[in-house]
FIMI-950843 format. One record per residue (C-alpha): residue number from 1; x, y, z; residue in three letters. Coordinates in Angstrom, 2 decimals, decimal comma, always signed. Layout:
! residues N
[NUM; [X; Y; Z]; 'Ala']
...
END
This chain:
! residues 338
[1; [+14,74; -21,86; +11,63]; 'Met']
[2; [+11,85; -22,86; +14,98]; 'Lys']
[3; [+13,04; -19,93; +16,70]; 'Lys']
[4; [+12,00; -17,40; +13,49]; 'Asn']
[5; [+8,75; -19,32; +13,58]; 'Val']
[6; [+8,00; -18,12; +16,26]; 'Ile']
[7; [+9,22; -14,89; +16,53]; 'Ile']
[8; [+7,05; -14,02; +13,34]; 'Ser']
[9; [+4,24; -15,25; +14,95]; 'Ser']
[10; [+4,83; -12,92; +17,92]; 'Val']
[11; [+5,06; -10,25; +15,47]; 'Ile']
[12; [+1,70; -10,86; +14,66]; 'Val']
[13; [+0,24; -11,12; +17,58]; 'Leu']
[14; [+1,96; -9,06; +19,67]; 'Gly']
[15; [+1,08; -6,52; +17,24]; 'Ala']
[16; [-2,36; -6,65; +16,72]; 'Leu']
[17; [-2,68; -6,63; +20,54]; 'Cys']
[18; [-0,64; -3,73; +20,73]; 'Phe']
[19; [-3,52; -2,06; +18,35]; 'Ile']
[20; [-6,30; -2,76; +19,53]; 'Leu']
[21; [-5,25; -1,87; +23,27]; 'Ala']
[22; [-4,00; +1,24; +22,03]; 'Ser']
[23; [-6,71; +2,22; +20,05]; 'Val']
[24; [-9,03; +1,61; +22,43]; 'Leu']
[25; [-8,42; +2,72; +26,18]; 'Arg']
[26; [-8,86; +5,94; +26,83]; 'Ser']
[27; [-6,34; +7,92; +27,01]; 'Asp']
[28; [-3,52; +6,56; +25,10]; 'Pro']
[29; [+0,26; +8,36; +24,36]; 'Glu']
[30; [-0,31; +10,94; +21,64]; 'Gln']
[31; [+1,83; +12,15; +19,01]; 'Leu']
[32; [+2,97; +15,66; +18,66]; 'Met']
[33; [+3,77; +17,03; +15,36]; 'Ile']
[34; [+4,81; +20,21; +14,03]; 'Asn']
[35; [+2,80; +20,89; +10,94]; 'Val']
[36; [-0,78; +22,21; +10,33]; 'Pro']
[37; [-3,62; +20,33; +8,90]; 'Arg']
[38; [-5,46; +21,47; +5,93]; 'Asn']
[39; [-9,21; +20,66; +6,62]; 'Tyr']
[40; [-10,34; +22,73; +3,43]; 'Asp']
[41; [-11,47; +21,00; +0,06]; 'Gly']
[42; [-12,72; +18,07; +1,54]; 'Met']
[43; [-15,89; +16,71; +4,42]; 'Tyr']
[44; [-17,21; +13,28; +4,65]; 'Ala']
[45; [-21,46; +12,87; +5,13]; 'Ser']
[46; [-22,29; +10,36; +6,76]; 'Pro']
[47; [-25,17; +7,84; +4,88]; 'Glu']
[48; [-25,27; +4,38; +6,83]; 'Asp']
[49; [-24,61; +2,60; +9,63]; 'Thr']
[50; [-23,95; -1,09; +9,52]; 'Ile']
[51; [-24,24; -3,36; +12,17]; 'Arg']
[52; [-21,80; -6,99; +11,83]; 'Phe']
[53; [-22,19; -9,68; +14,53]; 'Pro']
[54; [-18,84; -9,10; +15,99]; 'Gly']
[55; [-16,48; -7,09; +15,90]; 'Thr']
[56; [-14,30; -6,37; +12,78]; 'Ile']
[57; [-10,62; -6,50; +12,14]; 'Ser']
[58; [-10,91; -6,73; +8,29]; 'Ala']
[59; [-12,89; -5,36; +5,97]; 'Met']
[60; [-13,16; -5,73; +2,25]; 'Arg']
[61; [-15,08; -3,76; -0,61]; 'Ala']
[62; [-16,50; -4,68; -3,61]; 'Glu']
[63; [-18,92; -3,16; -6,14]; 'Gly']
[64; [-21,92; -3,43; -3,86]; 'Gly']
[65; [-20,66; -5,25; -0,89]; 'Leu']
[66; [-18,87; -5,23; +2,12]; 'Leu']
[67; [-16,98; -7,89; +3,70]; 'Phe']
[68; [-16,20; -8,03; +7,32]; 'Gly']
[69; [-14,03; -10,66; +9,38]; 'Tyr']
[70; [-14,88; -10,88; +12,90]; 'Ala']
[71; [-11,81; -12,53; +14,30]; 'His']
[72; [-13,97; -13,30; +17,53]; 'Gly']
[73; [-15,94; -15,32; +16,06]; 'Leu']
[74; [-13,85; -16,38; +13,02]; 'Arg']
[75; [-16,15; -15,69; +10,71]; 'Lys']
[76; [-16,67; -13,80; +7,57]; 'Leu']
[77; [-19,88; -11,82; +6,59]; 'Tyr']
[78; [-20,90; -10,21; +3,12]; 'Gln']
[79; [-23,21; -7,02; +3,50]; 'Tyr']
[80; [-25,46; -5,75; +0,55]; 'Asn']
[81; [-25,12; -1,97; +0,51]; 'Leu']
[82; [-28,46; -2,47; -1,50]; 'Gly']
[83; [-30,91; -4,18; +0,16]; 'Asp']
[84; [-29,30; -3,78; +3,48]; 'His']
[85; [-28,35; -7,28; +4,21]; 'Thr']
[86; [-26,11; -9,42; +6,21]; 'Thr']
[87; [-25,11; -12,74; +5,00]; 'Asp']
[88; [-22,52; -15,49; +7,28]; 'Thr']
[89; [-20,07; -16,90; +4,38]; 'Leu']
[90; [-18,00; -19,04; +5,94]; 'Val']
[91; [-16,91; -20,07; +9,48]; 'Asp']
[92; [-13,21; -20,36; +9,47]; 'Thr']
[93; [-12,58; -22,56; +11,81]; 'Arg']
[94; [-14,03; -25,60; +9,90]; 'Ser']
[95; [-10,88; -24,90; +7,86]; 'Phe']
[96; [-8,12; -22,09; +9,70]; 'Leu']
[97; [-6,25; -22,15; +12,50]; 'Ser']
[98; [-3,57; -20,28; +14,31]; 'Gly']
[99; [-3,28; -16,59; +13,55]; 'Ile']
[100; [-4,73; -14,75; +10,93]; 'Leu']
[101; [-2,52; -11,71; +9,73]; 'Ser']
[102; [-5,55; -10,36; +7,08]; 'Gly']
[103; [-7,50; -11,52; +4,13]; 'Phe']
[104; [-8,37; -10,73; +0,54]; 'Asp']
[105; [-10,66; -11,27; -1,90]; 'Phe']
[106; [-10,04; -11,65; -5,54]; 'Asp']
[107; [-13,37; -10,29; -7,11]; 'Pro']
[108; [-12,72; -11,87; -11,07]; 'Val']
[109; [-12,40; -15,36; -9,58]; 'Ser']
[110; [-14,51; -14,75; -6,67]; 'Gly']
[111; [-11,85; -16,38; -4,37]; 'Thr']
[112; [-11,26; -15,41; -0,95]; 'Phe']
[113; [-7,33; -15,56; +0,49]; 'Tyr']
[114; [-7,03; -15,88; +4,23]; 'Phe']
[115; [-2,93; -15,52; +5,49]; 'Leu']
[116; [-2,18; -17,67; +7,77]; 'Asn']
[117; [+1,21; -17,15; +9,88]; 'Thr']
[118; [+1,49; -20,25; +12,26]; 'Asn']
[119; [+1,43; -22,83; +9,16]; 'Thr']
[120; [+2,89; -20,24; +6,52]; 'Asn']
[121; [-0,16; -21,06; +4,26]; 'Arg']
[122; [-2,82; -19,10; +2,39]; 'Ile']
[123; [-5,74; -20,21; +2,56]; 'Tyr']
[124; [-8,63; -19,97; -0,53]; 'Leu']
[125; [-12,39; -20,63; -0,13]; 'Phe']
[126; [-14,85; -19,67; -3,47]; 'His']
[127; [-18,32; -19,01; -1,97]; 'Pro']
[128; [-20,17; -20,33; -5,10]; 'Lys']
[129; [-19,15; -23,35; -4,49]; 'Asp']
[130; [-17,51; -23,71; -1,28]; 'Ser']
[131; [-15,04; -25,06; -2,13]; 'Met']
[132; [-11,68; -24,79; +0,39]; 'Lys']
[133; [-7,67; -25,29; -0,94]; 'Asp']
[134; [-4,06; -23,59; +0,71]; 'Ser']
[135; [-1,43; -22,69; -0,67]; 'Leu']
[136; [+1,92; -23,54; +1,15]; 'Tyr']
[137; [+5,01; -21,07; +1,20]; 'Phe']
[138; [+7,68; -23,35; +1,79]; 'Lys']
[139; [+10,61; -21,43; +0,64]; 'His']
[140; [+10,17; -18,49; +3,24]; 'Leu']
[141; [+8,41; -17,32; +6,35]; 'His']
[142; [+5,80; -14,47; +5,34]; 'Phe']
[143; [+3,89; -12,34; +8,08]; 'Ala']
[144; [+1,40; -10,15; +6,08]; 'Ala']
[145; [+0,41; -9,55; +2,68]; 'Gly']
[146; [-2,02; -9,89; -0,18]; 'Glu']
[147; [-2,78; -10,88; -3,44]; 'Lys']
[148; [-1,42; -8,70; -6,57]; 'Cys']
[149; [-4,09; -7,08; -8,62]; 'Cys']
[150; [-2,76; -8,05; -12,19]; 'Arg']
[151; [-0,59; -11,40; -11,55]; 'Ser']
[152; [-1,41; -14,82; -9,57]; 'Ala']
[153; [+1,75; -13,87; -7,59]; 'Asp']
[154; [+1,40; -12,29; -3,66]; 'Phe']
[155; [+3,03; -8,93; -2,18]; 'Phe']
[156; [+4,02; -10,35; +1,53]; 'Ile']
[157; [+6,04; -8,49; +4,22]; 'Arg']
[158; [+8,88; -11,70; +4,80]; 'Ala']
[159; [+11,86; -12,19; +7,32]; 'Ile']
[160; [+14,88; -14,14; +5,89]; 'Asp']
[161; [+16,33; -16,80; +8,45]; 'Asp']
[162; [+19,69; -16,48; +7,39]; 'Ala']
[163; [+20,36; -12,54; +7,28]; 'Thr']
[164; [+17,38; -12,18; +9,55]; 'Ser']
[165; [+16,02; -9,37; +7,23]; 'Leu']
[166; [+12,57; -8,03; +6,29]; 'Thr']
[167; [+11,67; -7,32; +2,84]; 'Ser']
[168; [+8,98; -7,05; +0,97]; 'Leu']
[169; [+8,66; -9,31; -1,82]; 'Lys']
[170; [+6,78; -10,74; -4,72]; 'Lys']
[171; [+6,09; -14,04; -4,72]; 'Val']
[172; [+5,40; -17,25; -7,09]; 'Asp']
[173; [+4,08; -19,43; -5,07]; 'Gln']
[174; [+3,81; -22,04; -8,07]; 'Ser']
[175; [+7,07; -22,02; -9,02]; 'Arg']
[176; [+8,86; -21,28; -5,50]; 'Gly']
[177; [+10,19; -18,16; -6,62]; 'Ala']
[178; [+10,15; -14,42; -5,58]; 'Asp']
[179; [+11,77; -10,88; -6,08]; 'Thr']
[180; [+12,62; -8,66; -3,19]; 'Thr']
[181; [+10,89; -5,41; -4,29]; 'Leu']
[182; [+12,22; -3,48; -1,18]; 'Tyr']
[183; [+14,35; -4,31; +2,00]; 'Thr']
[184; [+13,66; -2,65; +5,46]; 'Phe']
[185; [+16,04; -0,58; +7,57]; 'Thr']
[186; [+17,67; -3,44; +9,95]; 'His']
[187; [+17,41; -3,88; +13,57]; 'Tyr']
[188; [+18,10; -6,85; +16,08]; 'Ala']
[189; [+14,29; -7,04; +16,66]; 'Asp']
[190; [+12,94; -10,16; +14,86]; 'Gly']
[191; [+10,93; -7,66; +12,00]; 'Gly']
[192; [+8,81; -5,75; +14,43]; 'Ile']
[193; [+9,86; -2,47; +13,97]; 'Ser']
[194; [+9,19; -2,85; +10,03]; 'Ala']
[195; [+5,45; -3,68; +11,43]; 'Asp']
[196; [+2,71; -3,07; +9,33]; 'Gly']
[197; [-0,52; -4,01; +6,98]; 'Phe']
[198; [-1,52; -4,02; +3,14]; 'Phe']
[199; [-4,01; -2,60; +1,49]; 'Ile']
[200; [-4,46; -1,94; -2,38]; 'Lys']
[201; [-6,75; +0,09; -5,14]; 'Asp']
[202; [-7,75; -2,50; -7,73]; 'Arg']
[203; [-8,67; +0,52; -10,64]; 'Ser']
[204; [-5,16; +1,95; -10,33]; 'Ser']
[205; [-3,66; -1,25; -9,52]; 'Glu']
[206; [-1,19; +0,53; -7,05]; 'Lys']
[207; [-0,65; -1,50; -3,73]; 'Gln']
[208; [+0,59; -0,59; -0,49]; 'Phe']
[209; [+2,48; -1,44; +2,52]; 'Phe']
[210; [+1,29; +1,03; +5,71]; 'Ile']
[211; [+3,98; +0,68; +8,60]; 'Pro']
[212; [+2,70; +1,23; +11,93]; 'Tyr']
[213; [+5,30; +2,66; +13,55]; 'Tyr']
[214; [+7,18; +5,59; +11,12]; 'Asn']
[215; [+5,88; +7,62; +8,21]; 'Ala']
[216; [+7,48; +5,79; +5,44]; 'Glu']
[217; [+4,75; +3,82; +3,26]; 'Ile']
[218; [+5,50; +1,74; +0,53]; 'Ile']
[219; [+4,05; +1,92; -2,24]; 'Gln']
[220; [+3,85; -0,61; -5,34]; 'Tyr']
[221; [+2,96; -0,36; -8,83]; 'Asp']
[222; [+3,17; -4,13; -10,67]; 'Glu']
[223; [+2,87; -2,88; -13,81]; 'Ala']
[224; [+5,36; -0,32; -13,97]; 'Gly']
[225; [+7,43; -3,21; -11,78]; 'Asn']
[226; [+8,35; +0,27; -9,57]; 'Lys']
[227; [+8,94; +0,92; -5,42]; 'Ile']
[228; [+7,78; +4,62; -4,17]; 'Ser']
[229; [+7,06; +5,83; -1,03]; 'Lys']
[230; [+4,75; +8,90; +0,41]; 'Ile']
[231; [+5,91; +10,29; +3,48]; 'Ile']
[232; [+3,44; +10,81; +5,91]; 'Thr']
[233; [+3,45; +14,44; +7,77]; 'Ile']
[234; [+4,57; +13,20; +10,89]; 'Asp']
[235; [+8,01; +12,82; +8,98]; 'Lys']
[236; [+9,13; +9,37; +12,04]; 'Thr']
[237; [+11,98; +8,04; +10,88]; 'Met']
[238; [+12,05; +4,29; +11,50]; 'Pro']
[239; [+13,67; +2,98; +14,40]; 'His']
[240; [+14,43; +0,38; +16,59]; 'Asn']
[241; [+10,56; +0,22; +18,80]; 'Asn']
[242; [+11,36; -3,26; +20,96]; 'Val']
[243; [+13,43; -4,65; +23,72]; 'Val']
[244; [+14,42; -8,05; +24,75]; 'Pro']
[245; [+12,16; -10,24; +25,71]; 'Ala']
[246; [+12,49; -13,96; +27,64]; 'Asn']
[247; [+11,65; -16,00; +24,08]; 'His']
[248; [+12,90; -12,92; +21,48]; 'Gly']
[249; [+11,26; -9,44; +21,77]; 'Tyr']
[250; [+8,74; -7,30; +22,61]; 'Thr']
[251; [+7,23; -3,52; +21,44]; 'Ile']
[252; [+9,04; -1,18; +24,41]; 'Ser']
[253; [+6,50; +0,88; +26,12]; 'Ser']
[254; [+7,86; +3,97; +24,48]; 'Lys']
[255; [+6,58; +3,32; +20,94]; 'Ser']
[256; [+3,86; +5,18; +19,48]; 'Arg']
[257; [+1,70; +4,23; +16,66]; 'Ile']
[258; [+1,61; +6,20; +13,50]; 'Ile']
[259; [-0,77; +5,04; +11,55]; 'Asn']
[260; [-3,87; +3,16; +12,23]; 'Ile']
[261; [-5,16; +2,29; +9,51]; 'Ala']
[262; [-5,57; +3,04; +5,52]; 'Ala']
[263; [-8,14; +2,92; +2,45]; 'Ala']
[264; [-7,25; +4,19; -1,56]; 'Ala']
[265; [-9,14; +5,20; -4,17]; 'Asp']
[266; [-7,72; +5,34; -7,54]; 'Ser']
[267; [-5,31; +8,86; -7,36]; 'Ala']
[268; [-5,44; +8,72; -3,01]; 'His']
[269; [-4,14; +7,34; -0,05]; 'Leu']
[270; [-6,40; +7,65; +3,08]; 'Phe']
[271; [-4,84; +7,25; +6,69]; 'Val']
[272; [-6,14; +7,32; +9,92]; 'Leu']
[273; [-3,68; +8,71; +12,22]; 'Ser']
[274; [-2,23; +8,56; +15,66]; 'Phe']
[275; [-0,56; +12,24; +15,21]; 'Ala']
[276; [-2,31; +15,36; +16,51]; 'Ser']
[277; [-1,37; +19,35; +14,68]; 'Ser']
[278; [-0,35; +21,80; +17,13]; 'Pro']
[279; [-3,54; +24,01; +18,82]; 'Gly']
[280; [-5,86; +21,37; +17,46]; 'Lys']
[281; [-8,26; +19,11; +19,38]; 'Asn']
[282; [-7,30; +15,96; +17,46]; 'Glu']
[283; [-7,89; +12,61; +19,54]; 'Pro']
[284; [-6,32; +9,65; +18,03]; 'Pro']
[285; [-8,30; +7,86; +16,12]; 'Gly']
[286; [-10,33; +11,39; +14,35]; 'Thr']
[287; [-8,36; +12,24; +11,90]; 'Val']
[288; [-7,72; +11,19; +8,00]; 'Ile']
[289; [-4,61; +12,81; +6,25]; 'Asp']
[290; [-5,26; +12,32; +2,59]; 'Val']
[291; [-2,25; +12,34; +0,02]; 'Tyr']
[292; [-1,71; +12,32; -3,41]; 'Ser']
[293; [-0,79; +8,81; -4,72]; 'Thr']
[294; [+0,27; +10,42; -8,10]; 'Ile']
[295; [+2,78; +12,96; -6,72]; 'Thr']
[296; [+2,85; +11,28; -2,64]; 'Gly']
[297; [+2,18; +14,55; -1,53]; 'Gln']
[298; [-0,17; +15,08; +1,36]; 'Tyr']
[299; [-3,07; +17,41; +0,47]; 'Glu']
[300; [-6,04; +17,65; +3,12]; 'Arg']
[301; [-7,18; +16,11; +6,20]; 'Ser']
[302; [-10,91; +15,49; +7,54]; 'Val']
[303; [-12,33; +14,64; +10,79]; 'Gln']
[304; [-14,73; +11,82; +12,19]; 'Leu']
[305; [-16,00; +12,32; +15,54]; 'Pro']
[306; [-16,22; +9,42; +18,15]; 'Phe']
[307; [-19,11; +6,65; +17,43]; 'Phe']
[308; [-20,63; +5,95; +20,86]; 'Gln']
[309; [-17,65; +7,30; +22,54]; 'Gly']
[310; [-15,48; +4,52; +20,06]; 'Arg']
[311; [-12,74; +5,71; +18,51]; 'Arg']
[312; [-12,39; +4,77; +14,56]; 'Ala']
[313; [-9,54; +1,55; +13,97]; 'Ala']
[314; [-10,35; -0,11; +10,18]; 'Leu']
[315; [-10,77; +2,16; +6,88]; 'Leu']
[316; [-12,11; +0,88; +3,48]; 'Glu']
[317; [-13,15; +2,72; +0,23]; 'Arg']
[318; [-15,59; +2,05; -2,31]; 'Ser']
[319; [-16,53; +4,63; -5,10]; 'Gly']
[320; [-17,17; +7,78; -3,68]; 'Asp']
[321; [-17,81; +5,95; +0,01]; 'Arg']
[322; [-15,52; +5,78; +2,88]; 'Leu']
[323; [-16,49; +2,93; +5,24]; 'Phe']
[324; [-15,01; +3,41; +8,88]; 'Val']
[325; [-15,19; +0,54; +11,18]; 'Ala']
[326; [-15,56; +0,97; +14,66]; 'Phe']
[327; [-15,38; -1,81; +16,91]; 'Asp']
[328; [-19,04; -4,10; +14,68]; 'Asn']
[329; [-20,30; -0,80; +13,64]; 'Asp']
[330; [-19,15; +0,14; +10,22]; 'Val']
[331; [-20,10; +3,55; +8,93]; 'Leu']
[332; [-20,52; +4,46; +5,77]; 'Cys']
[333; [-19,73; +8,10; +4,61]; 'Tyr']
[334; [-20,29; +10,02; +1,36]; 'Lys']
[335; [-16,91; +11,95; +0,58]; 'Ile']
[336; [-17,24; +15,67; -1,21]; 'Lys']
[337; [-14,96; +17,72; -2,67]; 'Tyr']
[338; [-15,71; +21,37; -2,62]; 'Lys']
END
């Protein structure tokens, strides 16, 4: 049991460090694909630049607000798109320790959820009354996740102690019950090859698990209780990308990240890609591939320039705006279709 908890923590920390190093280094190894991209039909027009006090490791947009979490400062910030003001909502050091694998926001209750893999808890924060609480997952070990769109349940990635299988589950924390929605290809790697991140679109009530190392994006429709796949244009199959280490596993030097970040709207999934198509000047972290969440098919791409020499690291979507994070700067683009 203890060994699995350690491995779960190493998964998140190792993946985070590897991603940041890959995105920020000057000349990362890039995946070459044999599919020409379609750059017709859509363009992104910059509207605003938002500067946060620290490097943003996760962000969410809701209505006229953009929330950014600065991992180095351990603070959650709120930017008002109307009056262009930035406020500190909470310093998470007051109630959160260890590795943060992400945060989520429920606009109905106004609650923030901070997922912590060290303690196997999800910490709750209510800005209106500054109330703090936590939910303990005693019957499983989760590595990442987010709140479901419709219910009070959570959509998470978890590693089973008994079988070592990594799965996507819908968890009812109050009853201590869960339903397995999807099980990843199993490798003896502590679940690292199945590492990735979660995003959602509230308008369509669709949720997504985006893998870092392969092309198989998992789409979850809670209303229809349905799992489907969107295959990115590189078509990289799931594979074992780790090597044994002293106390578990570590990511192989030959591993290459495919999907850096993503965002969704009611009909499209926007994926920031690390892959380059033939004959094109497409540095890693500059191309966003757009897929239909209805058909699952690739539609088009848009390329964004570096910002002050930095590559994009995070995406978020709200209305007709696309937010792109470059360390502590977030550029707001208006998406237009020709």
